[in-house]
N, C-alpha and C positions, 0 to 999 in steps of 0.2 A: 567409087566406079560401081561397086556393087549394089550400093543403094539405088543407084541410077537406074541399072538395069533391073531391079526389083521391082523398084517404081512402075518404070517402064511396062513390066509384065503385069502386075496388078492393074495398072488402067487399063491394059488391054483386056484382061480378063473380064473388067467391070462392065466395059463397052460391048463387049460380048454378051454379057448376061443382060445387059438393059436393051440390046436389039433383039434379043432372042425374047424377052418379054414384053417387046414393044413399049417400053418405057423410055423413050428419049428427050421428055421433057420433064422440069421439076415437079411440075402440078401431078401428073401422071404418078410418077415415083412416089410421092408424099401420099396419094390417094391410095395407091396399093400397098404402101407400108401401113396406112391407118386400118384399112380392110383385114390385112394380115393380122395387125395386132389385136384386133376385133375379134376375129376367128380364131387367134389362139387362146385368147382369154376366155373366150366361150368354151371352146374344147376342153380348157382346162378345169372350168368350174364344173363342167358335165362330168370329167372324169373323176373329180374329188367326190362329188354327189355320187356316182356310182361306186366309188372305192367304200364311202359311208355305209351306203345300202348293202355292199357285199360284207361288210364287217358286221353289219347288225343281224345278217341272215347266217352268218357264221356263228355269230355266239347263239343265236335262236336254237339252231339246229345242235350246237353242244349242250345247251338247256334241255333240249327236250329228250336228246338221246339220254341224259343224265338219270333225266326226271323217268323216263319208262323204263330205264334198265336197274333203276334202283326201287321202285314204289312196291316191290313185292318185297323187301326188306322191311319198308316203312311199314306196311301192313301186318309182316311178321311181328313187328314192334307190338303193336295194338293187342295182339292176342297171346304175347309172351306170360308166361307165367313170374319170371322176374326180370322186368324190363330194365333194371338198371346194369343186369350181367349182361343180356340181350344188346343194349347200347354200346358198351364194353368192346364187346365182341365186333360186332359191326357200326365202328365208330365212323370209318371212312366213307363208306357207304350212306350212312342215315347223313352225314354232313353234306356230301354231294347232293342226296335229296332235297334236305332242306335248301341248300344253296339255290338249286333247280326251282322249286317249288317258290322261292321268295322271288327269284327273277319273273318268272311265269305270272306271278301275281302284280309285282310291281307294272308290269307291262298290261296289265288287264287281258292275259291270255287266260279264258276258261276252258275253250277246247282244243286239244293240241293237235297242231298241223301236222299233216303226213311227212314225215321225212323224207320220201322220194318225191314229192312238191316242192319243198324246201331246196331240195337238190338242183329239181330243174329250174327252180327260180333263179339260185345263184350260177348255174351255167348260163342262163340267159342274160343276167347282168355282167358276167364275164365276158361273153359274147360283144355286148353292146359296148362295155369299156373298151376294148381291144379296138372295135370300131373308131371311137371316137379318140383313143388315144393316137391311134395311126394319123387321123386328121389335125390333132396336137403336134406331133411331129415333123409331120409335112410343112404346117405352118409355122412352126418355128425355126425350122429349116431356111424355108425361103424369107421370111423374115429378116433373119438373120444375115443372109446375102444380100438383100436389098439395101439395109441397114450398113452395112459394110461397102456397097456401092455407092450409096449416097454418101459415106463420109468420105470416099476415094475421090467422087467429082468434086466435093467440096474442098480437100486438099489440094488437088491437083490445079484448080481455078486458082487457088490461093498463092500456090507455089508461083503461077503463071504471072498474075497480078505483081507479085514481089522481083521476079524476073525482069517484068518491062519496067518496073519501078527504076531497077537498079541500071539497066541499060541507059535509060532517059540520062542517069546521072553520070553514065560513063563507066560504071563498074559492072564486070560479069561476074554472076556467083556460080 
């Protein structure tokens, strides 16, 4: 009895959803699901791309900051009278400088970008990501609702056919 009530409520909600969306035939429903699926995957691709660009920007900001903050120590090493002792004393700073310099060289960066410019770029990427993420969430939510609705309709018609078949045989389910 509970299952019958639950199924009727689910079917009523499905019918209301499909009427609100104007998707009263199967072709329109399938077309809308395909559109949402495309929008969902495109938004997800853009979000992933923006996340990758944000990660690269963050890494670049880190290395630029490390390079600028430790550059004076590296210059002092060149002028030191006892380089080995100086290097032992400032090993952490020199290691950070060398790692930052290697990163900048590997990425062919000869002129250091402004930290403020990098920060502004990161904020712009984050804003754009938030916008596309919102589209992604909306598309995903509606897509799941419509897929559930399609499944409910298919289940309802399958049960109805079985009931009609059993009634012809004289058996009620």
